[in-house]
N, C-alpha and C positions, 0 to 999 in steps of 0.2 A: 804681713811682710811680703814683698815681692822678690822674685828671683827665679832660680831654676831648681829642679829637682836633680838629685845626683844622677839619675838615669838620663835626663836630658842633657846635662853637662858631659857625660861620658859619651853620648852620641855625637855631641858637637866637637869634642876633642878626639874622637875615634879611638877611645881607650875603653877598657872594661870598667864596669861600675865598681867592682871590687878594688881596682887600682885607685880610683877616685876616693873611695872610702879610706884606703890606706894613706893617701896623701892628706886627707882631712885629719886623720889621727896624728900625722907628723906635724901638721900646722895647728893642732889643737882646736879644730873646728868640730862642733858637735853634730855629727851625722852618723846615724846608726844603720840605715838601710838605703837601698837605692831609691826609695820614695822620700827620703829626707829632703827638706827644703833648704836651699842655700841662698843666702842674700847675694845681691850683685857684687858686693865687696868680697864676700867669701869666694864666689866664682872667680873673680879677678885674681885673688890670691892663689887659687888652685891653678889657674891658667898660667900665671907668672911662674909658679913652681915648675911646670912642665917646660916653659920656654927657657928657664935658667938651666934646667937639667940637660937640655940638648945643645 
């Protein structure tokens, strides 16, 4: 499966990895650590969450 690690996504969005993990929990995405792998679709869902939040 290709995608990004939580750590890489947090760097791209300029937010803390623990915040990404919290959003993953809200969106019911299985990510347990900053090294967890997210698919591109999951990354898009997290990114959309942040865009809708602001």
